[in-house]
C-alpha positions as YAML, in Angstrom:
chain: A
units: angstrom
residues:
- id: 1
  name: MET
  ca: [-9.67, 15.17, -3.66]
- id: 2
  name: SER
  ca: [-6.09, 15.37, -2.38]
- id: 3
  name: GLU
  ca: [-3.08, 15.98, -4.57]
- id: 4
  name: LYS
  ca: [-1.52, 12.89, -6.09]
- id: 5
  name: TYR
  ca: [1.88, 12.63, -4.46]
- id: 6
  name: LEU
  ca: [2.91, 9.25, -5.87]
- id: 7
  name: SER
  ca: [0.63, 8.43, -8.78]
- id: 8
  name: ARG
  ca: [0.46, 11.73, -10.66]
- id: 9
  name: ASN
  ca: [2.53, 10.26, -13.51]
- id: 10
  name: PHE
  ca: [0.65, 6.96, -13.70]
- id: 11
  name: GLY
  ca: [-0.64, 6.71, -17.24]
- id: 12
  name: VAL
  ca: [1.56, 9.50, -18.63]
- id: 13
  name: THR
  ca: [3.43, 8.46, -21.76]
- id: 14
  name: ASP
  ca: [7.05, 7.52, -20.97]
- id: 15
  name: SER
  ca: [6.55, 8.49, -17.33]
- id: 16
  name: HIS
  ca: [9.46, 6.22, -16.38]
- id: 17
  name: LYS
  ca: [11.96, 8.26, -18.40]
- id: 18
  name: ILE
  ca: [14.02, 10.95, -16.73]
- id: 19
  name: GLU
  ca: [13.19, 13.69, -19.25]
- id: 20
  name: VAL
  ca: [9.49, 13.35, -18.42]
- id: 21
  name: TYR
  ca: [10.23, 13.29, -14.70]
- id: 22
  name: LEU
  ca: [12.43, 16.40, -14.89]
- id: 23
  name: LYS
  ca: [9.69, 18.34, -16.71]
- id: 24
  name: GLY
  ca: [7.45, 17.77, -13.68]
- id: 25
  name: ASN
  ca: [9.95, 19.36, -11.27]
- id: 26
  name: GLY
  ca: [11.68, 16.03, -10.74]
- id: 27
  name: TYR
  ca: [14.86, 15.86, -8.64]
- id: 28
  name: SER
  ca: [14.21, 19.34, -7.23]
- id: 29
  name: ALA
  ca: [13.88, 17.72, -3.81]
- id: 30
  name: VAL
  ca: [17.39, 16.26, -4.14]
- id: 31
  name: ARG
  ca: [18.85, 19.66, -5.04]
- id: 32
  name: ASN
  ca: [17.10, 21.23, -2.06]
- id: 33
  name: ALA
  ca: [17.94, 18.42, 0.38]
- id: 34
  name: LEU
  ca: [21.65, 18.51, -0.42]
- id: 35
  name: LYS
  ca: [21.70, 22.09, 0.93]
- id: 36
  name: ILE
  ca: [20.13, 21.05, 4.26]
- id: 37
  name: LYS
  ca: [21.96, 19.53, 7.23]
- id: 38
  name: PRO
  ca: [21.37, 15.75, 7.33]
- id: 39
  name: GLU
  ca: [20.02, 15.85, 10.89]
- id: 40
  name: ASN
  ca: [17.47, 18.47, 9.88]
- id: 41
  name: ILE
  ca: [16.17, 16.19, 7.12]
- id: 42
  name: ILE
  ca: [15.62, 13.38, 9.62]
- id: 43
  name: GLU
  ca: [13.70, 15.75, 11.90]
- id: 44
  name: GLU
  ca: [11.54, 16.87, 8.97]
- id: 45
  name: ILE
  ca: [10.67, 13.26, 8.14]
- id: 46
  name: LYS
  ca: [9.76, 12.64, 11.79]
- id: 47
  name: LYS
  ca: [7.63, 15.78, 11.87]
- id: 48
  name: ALA
  ca: [5.78, 14.73, 8.71]
- id: 49
  name: GLY
  ca: [4.55, 11.54, 10.38]
- id: 50
  name: LEU
  ca: [5.78, 9.30, 7.56]
- id: 51
  name: ARG
  ca: [5.14, 5.75, 8.69]
- id: 52
  name: GLY
  ca: [6.47, 2.69, 6.93]
- id: 53
  name: ARG
  ca: [4.20, 1.65, 4.07]
- id: 54
  name: GLY
  ca: [4.60, -2.04, 4.77]
- id: 55
  name: GLY
  ca: [3.60, -4.22, 7.70]
- id: 56
  name: ALA
  ca: [4.23, -2.62, 11.08]
- id: 57
  name: GLY
  ca: [4.04, 1.03, 10.01]
- id: 58
  name: PHE
  ca: [7.14, 2.06, 11.99]
- id: 59
  name: PRO
  ca: [7.95, 5.80, 11.67]
- id: 60
  name: ALA
  ca: [10.61, 6.21, 8.98]
- id: 61
  name: GLY
  ca: [12.39, 9.16, 10.58]
- id: 62
  name: VAL
  ca: [12.69, 7.35, 13.90]
- id: 63
  name: LYS
  ca: [14.17, 4.32, 12.12]
- id: 64
  name: TRP
  ca: [16.77, 6.53, 10.42]
- id: 65
  name: GLY
  ca: [17.62, 8.08, 13.77]
- id: 66
  name: PHE
  ca: [18.55, 4.69, 15.23]
- id: 67
  name: VAL
  ca: [21.56, 4.36, 12.90]
- id: 68
  name: PRO
  ca: [24.73, 5.34, 14.78]
- id: 69
  name: LYS
  ca: [26.16, 8.65, 13.57]
- id: 70
  name: LYS
  ca: [29.76, 7.79, 14.41]
- id: 71
  name: THR
  ca: [31.00, 4.42, 13.23]
- id: 72
  name: ASP
  ca: [34.06, 3.09, 11.46]
- id: 73
  name: LYS
  ca: [31.87, 0.75, 9.41]
- id: 74
  name: PRO
  ca: [30.12, 1.64, 6.14]
- id: 75
  name: LYS
  ca: [26.35, 2.19, 6.29]
- id: 76
  name: TYR
  ca: [23.85, 0.74, 3.84]
- id: 77
  name: LEU
  ca: [20.33, 1.39, 2.61]
- id: 78
  name: CYS
  ca: [18.27, -1.61, 1.51]
- id: 79
  name: VAL
  ca: [15.07, -0.93, -0.41]
- id: 80
  name: ASN
  ca: [12.53, -3.66, 0.20]
- id: 81
  name: ALA
  ca: [10.92, -4.17, -3.21]
- id: 82
  name: ASP
  ca: [10.17, -7.83, -2.54]
- id: 83
  name: GLU
  ca: [6.43, -7.32, -2.91]
- id: 84
  name: GLY
  ca: [5.20, -10.84, -2.24]
- id: 85
  name: GLU
  ca: [2.13, -10.18, -0.08]
- id: 86
  name: PRO
  ca: [-0.94, -11.54, -1.94]
- id: 87
  name: GLY
  ca: [-3.26, -8.70, -2.91]
- id: 88
  name: THR
  ca: [-0.46, -6.11, -2.94]
- id: 89
  name: VAL
  ca: [0.59, -4.26, -6.10]
- id: 90
  name: LYS
  ca: [1.46, -0.70, -4.99]
- id: 91
  name: ASP
  ca: [5.25, -0.89, -5.26]
- id: 92
  name: ARG
  ca: [5.02, -2.50, -8.68]
- id: 93
  name: TYR
  ca: [3.15, 0.53, -10.00]
- id: 94
  name: ILE
  ca: [5.62, 3.01, -8.49]
- id: 95
  name: MET
  ca: [8.63, 1.20, -9.94]
- id: 96
  name: THR
  ca: [6.94, 0.80, -13.33]
- id: 97
  name: HIS
  ca: [5.60, 4.33, -13.77]
- id: 98
  name: ASN
  ca: [7.61, 6.51, -11.38]
- id: 99
  name: PRO
  ca: [11.06, 4.98, -10.70]
- id: 100
  name: HIS
  ca: [12.89, 8.31, -10.47]
- id: 101
  name: GLN
  ca: [10.76, 9.41, -7.52]
- id: 102
  name: LEU
  ca: [11.93, 6.26, -5.74]
- id: 103
  name: PHE
  ca: [15.52, 7.17, -6.62]
- id: 104
  name: GLU
  ca: [15.01, 10.67, -5.22]
- id: 105
  name: GLY
  ca: [13.86, 9.16, -1.95]
- id: 106
  name: ILE
  ca: [16.86, 6.82, -1.91]
- id: 107
  name: ILE
  ca: [19.28, 9.71, -2.48]
- id: 108
  name: ILE
  ca: [17.76, 11.91, 0.23]
- id: 109
  name: ALA
  ca: [17.53, 9.09, 2.78]
- id: 110
  name: SER
  ca: [21.12, 8.07, 2.08]
- id: 111
  name: TYR
  ca: [22.35, 11.65, 2.42]
- id: 112
  name: ALA
  ca: [20.46, 12.13, 5.67]
- id: 113
  name: VAL
  ca: [21.88, 8.98, 7.29]
- id: 114
  name: GLY
  ca: [25.38, 9.13, 5.78]
- id: 115
  name: ILE
  ca: [25.07, 6.20, 3.37]
- id: 116
  name: ASN
  ca: [27.10, 5.77, 0.20]
- id: 117
  name: THR
  ca: [25.77, 2.42, -1.06]
- id: 118
  name: ALA
  ca: [22.14, 1.37, -1.56]
- id: 119
  name: PHE
  ca: [20.55, -1.84, -2.81]
- id: 120
  name: ILE
  ca: [17.08, -2.32, -4.30]
- id: 121
  name: TYR
  ca: [16.07, -5.89, -3.44]
- id: 122
  name: ILE
  ca: [13.33, -6.66, -5.93]
- id: 123
  name: ARG
  ca: [10.92, -9.59, -6.09]
- id: 124
  name: GLY
  ca: [12.21, -12.34, -8.38]
- id: 125
  name: GLU
  ca: [9.07, -12.38, -10.54]
- id: 126
  name: TYR
  ca: [9.45, -8.67, -11.40]
- id: 127
  name: GLU
  ca: [11.92, -9.27, -14.23]
- id: 128
  name: ASN
  ca: [10.66, -6.53, -16.55]
- id: 129
  name: ILE
  ca: [10.47, -4.02, -13.73]
- id: 130
  name: ALA
  ca: [14.02, -4.84, -12.65]
- id: 131
  name: GLN
  ca: [15.18, -4.11, -16.18]
- id: 132
  name: ARG
  ca: [13.27, -0.83, -16.13]
- id: 133
  name: LEU
  ca: [14.98, 0.15, -12.87]
- id: 134
  name: GLU
  ca: [18.40, -0.62, -14.36]
- id: 135
  name: GLU
  ca: [17.67, 1.62, -17.35]
- id: 136
  name: ALA
  ca: [16.38, 4.41, -15.10]
- id: 137
  name: LEU
  ca: [19.50, 4.16, -12.92]
- id: 138
  name: ASP
  ca: [21.66, 4.64, -16.02]
- id: 139
  name: GLU
  ca: [19.65, 7.79, -16.83]
- id: 140
  name: ALA
  ca: [20.09, 9.13, -13.30]
- id: 141
  name: ARG
  ca: [23.85, 8.51, -13.38]
- id: 142
  name: ALA
  ca: [24.16, 10.24, -16.75]
- id: 143
  name: GLU
  ca: [22.42, 13.34, -15.34]
- id: 144
  name: GLY
  ca: [24.68, 13.45, -12.28]
- id: 145
  name: PHE
  ca: [22.11, 12.36, -9.69]
- id: 146
  name: LEU
  ca: [23.99, 9.17, -8.79]
- id: 147
  name: GLY
  ca: [27.67, 8.33, -8.54]
- id: 148
  name: LYS
  ca: [30.41, 10.65, -7.29]
- id: 149
  name: ASN
  ca: [29.91, 14.27, -6.26]
- id: 150
  name: ILE
  ca: [26.15, 14.34, -6.86]
- id: 151
  name: GLN
  ca: [25.14, 17.75, -8.23]
- id: 152
  name: GLY
  ca: [28.46, 19.19, -7.04]
- id: 153
  name: SER
  ca: [27.60, 18.55, -3.38]
- id: 154
  name: GLY
  ca: [30.51, 16.26, -2.57]
- id: 155
  name: PHE
  ca: [28.07, 13.47, -1.67]
- id: 156
  name: ASN
  ca: [28.62, 10.07, -3.33]
- id: 157
  name: LEU
  ca: [26.04, 7.30, -3.76]
- id: 158
  name: ASP
  ca: [25.96, 4.05, -5.71]
- id: 159
  name: VAL
  ca: [22.66, 2.17, -6.18]
- id: 160
  name: TYR
  ca: [22.37, -1.45, -7.29]
- id: 161
  name: VAL
  ca: [19.39, -3.63, -8.24]
- id: 162
  name: HIS
  ca: [19.45, -7.12, -6.70]
- id: 163
  name: ARG
  ca: [16.92, -9.68, -7.89]
- id: 164
  name: GLY
  ca: [15.49, -12.13, -5.40]
- id: 165
  name: ALA
  ca: [14.41, -15.67, -6.19]
- id: 166
  name: GLY
  ca: [10.70, -15.30, -5.45]
- id: 167
  name: ALA
  ca: [10.58, -16.25, -1.76]
- id: 168
  name: TYR
  ca: [7.86, -14.50, 0.26]
- id: 169
  name: ILE
  ca: [9.94, -14.79, 3.43]
- id: 170
  name: CYS
  ca: [12.54, -12.42, 1.94]
- id: 171
  name: GLY
  ca: [10.07, -9.60, 2.43]
- id: 172
  name: GLU
  ca: [10.98, -9.90, 6.11]
- id: 173
  name: GLU
  ca: [13.83, -7.45, 6.55]
- id: 174
  name: THR
  ca: [16.44, -9.74, 8.11]
- id: 175
  name: ALA
  ca: [15.70, -12.57, 5.66]
- id: 176
  name: LEU
  ca: [16.17, -9.97, 2.93]
- id: 177
  name: LEU
  ca: [19.62, -9.16, 4.35]
- id: 178
  name: GLU
  ca: [20.59, -12.83, 4.46]
- id: 179
  name: SER
  ca: [19.54, -13.27, 0.84]
- id: 180
  name: LEU
  ca: [21.35, -10.12, -0.21]
- id: 181
  name: GLU
  ca: [24.52, -11.53, 1.35]
- id: 182
  name: GLY
  ca: [24.15, -14.65, -0.81]
- id: 183
  name: LYS
  ca: [22.76, -16.95, 1.87]
- id: 184
  name: ARG
  ca: [19.46, -18.78, 2.28]
- id: 185
  name: GLY
  ca: [16.72, -16.26, 3.10]
- id: 186
  name: ASN
  ca: [16.14, -17.23, 6.73]
- id: 187
  name: PRO
  ca: [15.19, -14.51, 9.25]
- id: 188
  name: ARG
  ca: [17.71, -13.52, 11.90]
- id: 189
  name: LEU
  ca: [17.11, -13.44, 15.62]
- id: 190
  name: LYS
  ca: [16.59, -9.88, 16.89]
- id: 191
  name: PRO
  ca: [18.23, -8.08, 18.67]
- id: 192
  name: PRO
  ca: [20.61, -6.93, 17.34]
- id: 193
  name: PHE
  ca: [18.51, -4.86, 14.95]
- id: 194
  name: PRO
  ca: [19.58, -3.91, 11.42]
- id: 195
  name: ALA
  ca: [20.06, -0.25, 12.36]
- id: 196
  name: SER
  ca: [23.20, -1.28, 14.24]
- id: 197
  name: VAL
  ca: [24.02, -4.76, 12.84]
- id: 198
  name: GLY
  ca: [22.52, -5.18, 9.39]
- id: 199
  name: LEU
  ca: [23.93, -5.91, 5.94]
- id: 200
  name: PHE
  ca: [27.45, -7.38, 6.24]
- id: 201
  name: ASN
  ca: [27.16, -6.69, 10.01]
- id: 202
  name: CYS
  ca: [27.10, -2.95, 9.31]
- id: 203
  name: PRO
  ca: [24.49, -0.28, 10.23]
- id: 204
  name: THR
  ca: [21.60, -0.55, 7.77]
- id: 205
  name: VAL
  ca: [18.36, 1.25, 6.98]
- id: 206
  name: ILE
  ca: [15.58, -0.86, 5.43]
- id: 207
  name: ASN
  ca: [12.53, 0.86, 3.91]
- id: 208
  name: ASN
  ca: [10.08, -0.26, 1.27]
- id: 209
  name: VAL
  ca: [9.44, 1.42, -2.07]
- id: 210
  name: GLU
  ca: [6.34, 3.45, -1.20]
- id: 211
  name: THR
  ca: [7.92, 4.78, 2.00]
- id: 212
  name: LEU
  ca: [10.97, 6.15, 0.18]
- id: 213
  name: ALA
  ca: [8.90, 7.54, -2.71]
- id: 214
  name: ASN
  ca: [7.20, 9.83, -0.16]
- id: 215
  name: VAL
  ca: [10.48, 11.37, 1.01]
- id: 216
  name: PRO
  ca: [10.92, 13.88, -1.87]
- id: 217
  name: VAL
  ca: [7.28, 14.89, -1.43]
- id: 218
  name: ILE
  ca: [7.97, 15.89, 2.18]
- id: 219
  name: ILE
  ca: [11.02, 17.91, 1.14]
- id: 220
  name: ASN
  ca: [9.02, 19.73, -1.55]
- id: 221
  name: VAL
  ca: [5.69, 20.41, 0.21]
- id: 222
  name: GLY
  ca: [6.95, 20.53, 3.79]
- id: 223
  name: ALA
  ca: [6.23, 18.35, 6.80]
- id: 224
  name: ASP
  ca: [3.16, 20.31, 7.91]
- id: 225
  name: ALA
  ca: [1.34, 20.04, 4.57]
- id: 226
  name: PHE
  ca: [2.21, 16.35, 4.30]
- id: 227
  name: GLN
  ca: [0.97, 15.67, 7.82]
- id: 228
  name: LYS
  ca: [-2.34, 17.46, 7.20]
- id: 229
  name: THR
  ca: [-3.05, 15.33, 4.14]
- id: 230
  name: GLY
  ca: [-3.39, 12.24, 6.32]
- id: 231
  name: GLN
  ca: [-3.90, 11.71, 10.03]
- id: 232
  name: LYS
  ca: [-2.03, 13.03, 13.05]
- id: 233
  name: GLY
  ca: [1.10, 10.92, 13.38]
- id: 234
  name: ASP
  ca: [0.33, 9.18, 10.09]
- id: 235
  name: GLY
  ca: [0.69, 11.73, 7.33]
- id: 236
  name: GLY
  ca: [0.34, 11.69, 3.57]
- id: 237
  name: THR
  ca: [-1.50, 9.37, 1.21]
- id: 238
  name: ARG
  ca: [-1.53, 5.63, 0.65]
- id: 239
  name: ILE
  ca: [-1.75, 3.67, -2.56]
- id: 240
  name: PHE
  ca: [-4.61, 1.24, -1.99]
- id: 241
  name: GLY
  ca: [-4.67, -1.78, -4.27]
- id: 242
  name: VAL
  ca: [-8.27, -2.97, -4.62]
- id: 243
  name: SER
  ca: [-8.95, -6.45, -6.01]
- id: 244
  name: GLY
  ca: [-11.80, -8.93, -5.89]
- id: 245
  name: MET
  ca: [-15.49, -8.53, -6.70]
- id: 246
  name: VAL
  ca: [-15.63, -4.79, -7.38]
- id: 247
  name: LYS
  ca: [-16.56, -2.96, -10.59]
- id: 248
  name: LYS
  ca: [-13.27, -1.06, -10.84]
- id: 249
  name: PRO
  ca: [-10.36, -3.02, -9.36]
- id: 250
  name: GLY
  ca: [-7.09, -1.10, -9.45]
- id: 251
  name: VAL
  ca: [-4.82, 1.21, -7.49]
- id: 252
  name: TYR
  ca: [-6.11, 4.37, -5.82]
- id: 253
  name: GLU
  ca: [-3.99, 7.01, -4.12]
- id: 254
  name: LEU
  ca: [-6.05, 8.48, -1.28]
- id: 255
  name: PRO
  ca: [-5.38, 10.26, 2.02]
- id: 256
  name: VAL
  ca: [-4.51, 8.09, 4.98]
- id: 257
  name: GLY
  ca: [-7.73, 7.65, 6.94]
- id: 258
  name: THR
  ca: [-10.09, 7.34, 3.97]
- id: 259
  name: THR
  ca: [-12.78, 4.89, 5.07]
- id: 260
  name: LEU
  ca: [-12.84, 1.37, 3.72]
- id: 261
  name: ARG
  ca: [-16.46, 1.85, 2.67]
- id: 262
  name: ASP
  ca: [-15.57, 4.88, 0.54]
- id: 263
  name: ILE
  ca: [-12.70, 3.04, -1.12]
- id: 264
  name: ILE
  ca: [-14.91, 0.10, -2.09]
- id: 265
  name: PHE
  ca: [-18.19, 1.82, -2.97]
- id: 266
  name: LYS
  ca: [-17.08, 5.29, -4.08]
- id: 267
  name: HIS
  ca: [-13.68, 4.86, -5.69]
- id: 268
  name: ALA
  ca: [-13.78, 1.21, -6.79]
- id: 269
  name: GLY
  ca: [-17.39, 1.52, -8.00]
- id: 270
  name: GLY
  ca: [-19.02, -0.90, -5.56]
- id: 271
  name: MET
  ca: [-19.77, -4.57, -5.99]
- id: 272
  name: LYS
  ca: [-19.98, -6.27, -9.37]
- id: 273
  name: GLY
  ca: [-23.47, -6.82, -10.72]
- id: 274
  name: SER
  ca: [-25.95, -7.85, -8.05]
- id: 275
  name: ARG
  ca: [-23.32, -9.34, -5.76]
- id: 276
  name: ARG
  ca: [-23.41, -8.47, -2.05]
- id: 277
  name: LEU
  ca: [-20.42, -7.83, 0.17]
- id: 278
  name: LYS
  ca: [-19.51, -10.60, 2.60]
- id: 279
  name: ALA
  ca: [-16.00, -9.74, 3.83]
- id: 280
  name: VAL
  ca: [-12.92, -7.63, 3.16]
- id: 281
  name: ILE
  ca: [-9.23, -8.31, 3.73]
- id: 282
  name: PRO
  ca: [-7.96, -4.74, 4.31]
- id: 283
  name: GLY
  ca: [-4.17, -4.96, 4.15]
- id: 284
  name: GLY
  ca: [-2.91, -7.94, 2.19]
- id: 285
  name: MET
  ca: [-3.51, -11.61, 2.96]
- id: 286
  name: SER
  ca: [-1.87, -11.42, 6.40]
- id: 287
  name: ALA
  ca: [-4.45, -8.88, 7.64]
- id: 288
  name: PRO
  ca: [-7.37, -10.39, 9.61]
- id: 289
  name: VAL
  ca: [-10.61, -10.29, 7.64]
- id: 290
  name: LEU
  ca: [-13.38, -7.77, 8.35]
- id: 291
  name: THR
  ca: [-17.08, -8.48, 7.90]
- id: 292
  name: ALA
  ca: [-19.45, -6.36, 5.80]
- id: 293
  name: ASP
  ca: [-20.59, -4.64, 9.01]
- id: 294
  name: GLU
  ca: [-17.06, -3.49, 9.87]
- id: 295
  name: ILE
  ca: [-16.11, -1.43, 6.80]
- id: 296
  name: ASP
  ca: [-16.95, 2.00, 8.24]
- id: 297
  name: VAL
  ca: [-13.38, 2.19, 9.48]
- id: 298
  name: PRO
  ca: [-10.69, 4.75, 8.58]
- id: 299
  name: MET
  ca: [-7.82, 3.10, 6.76]
- id: 300
  name: ASP
  ca: [-5.04, 3.99, 9.16]
- id: 301
  name: PHE
  ca: [-2.93, 1.87, 11.49]
- id: 302
  name: GLU
  ca: [-4.62, 2.72, 14.79]
- id: 303
  name: SER
  ca: [-8.21, 2.45, 13.55]
- id: 304
  name: LEU
  ca: [-7.63, -0.98, 12.04]
- id: 305
  name: MET
  ca: [-5.78, -2.14, 15.16]
- id: 306
  name: GLU
  ca: [-8.90, -1.29, 17.15]
- id: 307
  name: LYS
  ca: [-10.80, -3.62, 14.79]
- id: 308
  name: LYS
  ca: [-8.15, -6.28, 15.49]
- id: 309
  name: SER
  ca: [-6.89, -6.10, 11.92]
- id: 310
  name: MET
  ca: [-4.11, -4.09, 10.27]
- id: 311
  name: LEU
  ca: [-3.40, -1.74, 7.38]
- id: 312
  name: GLY
  ca: [-0.25, -3.60, 6.33]
- id: 313
  name: SER
  ca: [0.45, -3.11, 2.64]
- id: 314
  name: ALA
  ca: [-3.01, -1.60, 1.97]
- id: 315
  name: GLY
  ca: [-3.91, -4.45, -0.38]
- id: 316
  name: ILE
  ca: [-7.72, -4.62, -0.18]
- id: 317
  name: ILE
  ca: [-9.30, -7.92, -1.22]
- id: 318
  name: VAL
  ca: [-13.11, -7.74, -1.57]
- id: 319
  name: ILE
  ca: [-15.07, -10.98, -1.03]
- id: 320
  name: ASP
  ca: [-18.70, -11.38, -2.09]
- id: 321
  name: GLN
  ca: [-21.52, -13.50, -0.66]
- id: 322
  name: GLU
  ca: [-21.13, -16.15, -3.35]
- id: 323
  name: THR
  ca: [-17.54, -16.88, -2.33]
- id: 324
  name: SER
  ca: [-17.07, -19.70, 0.18]
- id: 325
  name: MET
  ca: [-14.98, -18.78, 3.20]
- id: 326
  name: VAL
  ca: [-13.79, -22.37, 3.20]
- id: 327
  name: ASP
  ca: [-12.18, -21.64, -0.17]
- id: 328
  name: VAL
  ca: [-10.65, -18.45, 1.22]
- id: 329
  name: LEU
  ca: [-9.29, -20.36, 4.21]
- id: 330
  name: LYS
  ca: [-7.83, -23.00, 1.90]
- id: 331
  name: VAL
  ca: [-6.01, -20.39, -0.20]
- id: 332
  name: VAL
  ca: [-4.60, -18.66, 2.91]
- id: 333
  name: THR
  ca: [-3.38, -21.85, 4.58]
- id: 334
  name: LYS
  ca: [-1.89, -23.28, 1.38]
- id: 335
  name: PHE
  ca: [0.10, -20.09, 0.81]
- id: 336
  name: TYR
  ca: [1.63, -19.94, 4.28]
- id: 337
  name: ALA
  ca: [2.35, -23.67, 4.41]
- id: 338
  name: HIS
  ca: [4.26, -23.27, 1.14]
- id: 339
  name: GLU
  ca: [6.10, -20.07, 2.05]
- id: 340
  name: SER
  ca: [7.27, -20.94, 5.58]
- id: 341
  name: CYS
  ca: [11.07, -21.06, 5.56]
- id: 342
  name: GLY
  ca: [10.96, -23.98, 8.00]
- id: 343
  name: GLN
  ca: [13.35, -22.46, 10.52]
- id: 344
  name: CYS
  ca: [10.80, -22.40, 13.39]
- id: 345
  name: THR
  ca: [9.02, -25.56, 14.51]
- id: 346
  name: PRO
  ca: [5.66, -23.86, 15.32]
- id: 347
  name: CYS
  ca: [5.52, -22.23, 11.88]
- id: 348
  name: ARG
  ca: [6.91, -25.18, 9.90]
- id: 349
  name: ILE
  ca: [4.76, -27.84, 11.54]
- id: 350
  name: GLY
  ca: [1.76, -25.65, 12.39]
- id: 351
  name: ASN
  ca: [1.14, -24.27, 8.91]
- id: 352
  name: ALA
  ca: [1.57, -27.64, 7.21]
- id: 353
  name: TRP
  ca: [-0.70, -29.33, 9.74]
- id: 354
  name: ILE
  ca: [-3.40, -26.66, 9.45]
- id: 355
  name: TYR
  ca: [-3.37, -26.88, 5.65]
- id: 356
  name: ARG
  ca: [-3.82, -30.67, 5.77]
- id: 357
  name: ILE
  ca: [-6.84, -30.26, 8.06]
- id: 358
  name: VAL
  ca: [-8.33, -27.47, 5.91]
- id: 359
  name: LYS
  ca: [-8.09, -29.68, 2.83]
- id: 360
  name: ARG
  ca: [-10.13, -32.28, 4.70]
- id: 361
  name: VAL
  ca: [-12.60, -29.58, 5.74]
- id: 362
  name: ALA
  ca: [-12.98, -28.49, 2.11]
- id: 363
  name: ALA
  ca: [-13.60, -32.11, 1.09]
- id: 364
  name: ARG
  ca: [-16.12, -32.53, 3.95]
- id: 365
  name: GLU
  ca: [-13.98, -35.27, 5.46]
- id: 366
  name: ALA
  ca: [-13.44, -33.47, 8.78]
- id: 367
  name: GLY
  ca: [-15.49, -32.89, 11.92]
- id: 368
  name: LYS
  ca: [-16.15, -29.94, 14.23]
- id: 369
  name: ARG
  ca: [-13.34, -31.06, 16.53]
- id: 370
  name: ASP
  ca: [-10.95, -30.49, 13.62]
- id: 371
  name: LEU
  ca: [-12.00, -26.83, 13.58]
- id: 372
  name: ASP
  ca: [-10.94, -26.58, 17.23]
- id: 373
  name: THR
  ca: [-7.61, -28.14, 16.29]
- id: 374
  name: ILE
  ca: [-7.07, -25.48, 13.60]
- id: 375
  name: CYS
  ca: [-7.62, -22.73, 16.18]
- id: 376
  name: ARG
  ca: [-5.35, -24.40, 18.73]
- id: 377
  name: LEU
  ca: [-2.52, -24.78, 16.21]
- id: 378
  name: ALA
  ca: [-2.88, -21.17, 15.03]
- id: 379
  name: ASN
  ca: [-2.81, -19.90, 18.62]
- id: 380
  name: ASN
  ca: [0.36, -21.93, 19.20]
- id: 381
  name: MET
  ca: [2.04, -19.98, 16.39]
- id: 382
  name: LEU
  ca: [1.07, -16.49, 17.62]
- id: 383
  name: GLY
  ca: [4.06, -14.76, 19.16]
- id: 384
  name: LYS
  ca: [6.12, -17.96, 19.20]
- id: 385
  name: THR
  ca: [8.12, -17.73, 15.98]
- id: 386
  name: LEU
  ca: [11.41, -16.10, 15.04]
- id: 387
  name: CYS
  ca: [9.86, -13.72, 12.53]
- id: 388
  name: PRO
  ca: [6.37, -12.28, 11.84]
- id: 389
  name: LEU
  ca: [5.42, -14.96, 9.27]
- id: 390
  name: GLY
  ca: [3.95, -17.14, 12.02]
- id: 391
  name: ASP
  ca: [1.72, -14.30, 13.15]
- id: 392
  name: ALA
  ca: [0.94, -13.35, 9.53]
- id: 393
  name: ALA
  ca: [-0.42, -16.86, 9.02]
- id: 394
  name: ALA
  ca: [-2.17, -17.29, 12.35]
- id: 395
  name: MET
  ca: [-4.05, -13.98, 12.47]
- id: 396
  name: PRO
  ca: [-6.11, -14.35, 9.25]
- id: 397
  name: ILE
  ca: [-6.80, -18.02, 10.04]
- id: 398
  name: LEU
  ca: [-8.11, -17.19, 13.52]
- id: 399
  name: ALA
  ca: [-10.19, -14.28, 12.20]
- id: 400
  name: ILE
  ca: [-11.87, -16.47, 9.57]
- id: 401
  name: MET
  ca: [-12.52, -19.23, 12.09]
- id: 402
  name: LYS
  ca: [-14.03, -16.77, 14.57]
- id: 403
  name: LYS
  ca: [-16.18, -14.70, 12.24]
- id: 404
  name: PHE
  ca: [-17.27, -17.39, 9.79]
- id: 405
  name: ARG
  ca: [-17.31, -20.50, 11.97]
- id: 406
  name: THR
  ca: [-21.03, -21.02, 11.39]
- id: 407
  name: GLU
  ca: [-20.54, -21.03, 7.62]
- id: 408
  name: ILE
  ca: [-17.65, -23.49, 7.88]
- id: 409
  name: GLU
  ca: [-19.67, -25.82, 10.14]
- id: 410
  name: SER
  ca: [-22.59, -25.64, 7.69]
- id: 411
  name: HIS
  ca: [-20.21, -26.64, 4.90]
- id: 412
  name: LEU
  ca: [-19.26, -29.76, 6.87]
- id: 413
  name: GLU
  ca: [-22.90, -30.65, 7.49]
- id: 414
  name: GLN
  ca: [-24.01, -30.41, 3.85]
...
């Protein structure tokens, strides 16, 4: 069993308080990092193979390196804590039980890139967690880890918590920036990319909570040890959130590359009662579904891409044989029809149209030609929208239609 990098304090009494965190060698990574040249920290993060713990899995160190070193504009760090992907709970647990490790990551990342202001953009429904972050920030300021002249280093950093309004689209990084600026959360056209033109048209780094919480780990254990914990080019652990028809749903911190079968049947205790496995959504609702025959797959980005799915937010949703895939399809299509920002015609019209057809399928008021229409509409969204939400909707729909078409047709015939 690997060391717990992120969840070691989960369940510890008052783990969110700074005195508990300091007793466990907390903020030692900040003290060490402030003695290292910023460019050397970025190289260490690259060497560790820390990939983004969100959708695309872009290497964090490479993203930091894109920010221009010489600029007359201020630079910003935006923490994406808008955890709206169905099936995903990892960031919630980090912010609830281990907020100071997130702050350590924020401080080190900001120092490495030359940032003096950071924002934590948190999901609107996380009211209690936002309050906990505010209290933890006050503790960190009182101990000299935030504000002016941090630990006598001459480095200054202010961190603010910004509450969203509960829009899934604001998990997309440019929609997040628009919302943070006080505008409607509509995605921006890229390029330019946030690294050069981001918040307030200034250079900006955007990372999610789990990504930044890994940064102090790399400083403390070293890039080589972190890399060896996971896979080559994809180091460390992941927090897998397992939900659905398993005996022990919950969050499990495991090395990157742990197989999906082991997560379900070894760590989560297997299926409930006498239920049999039908399908698994491996990385949040936007990840294409896998069948029961496809779960001998390492949970890393490349392996899941080969299966035409994705690791995404590592939110594993386990579906049993008694669950109708028509019901699953209805839930997926309803969600994306509701959450589309409406800026792109293919996404706005396509998702609403698909959901209307799926409702007729569920009510057995549709025909087989309607199933072809669903596939055609989903294909017309793939790669044709301003932001990834169109793809996030189309990919799971197409996977369900391809792998469970026979079941859906049988539903219509009953």
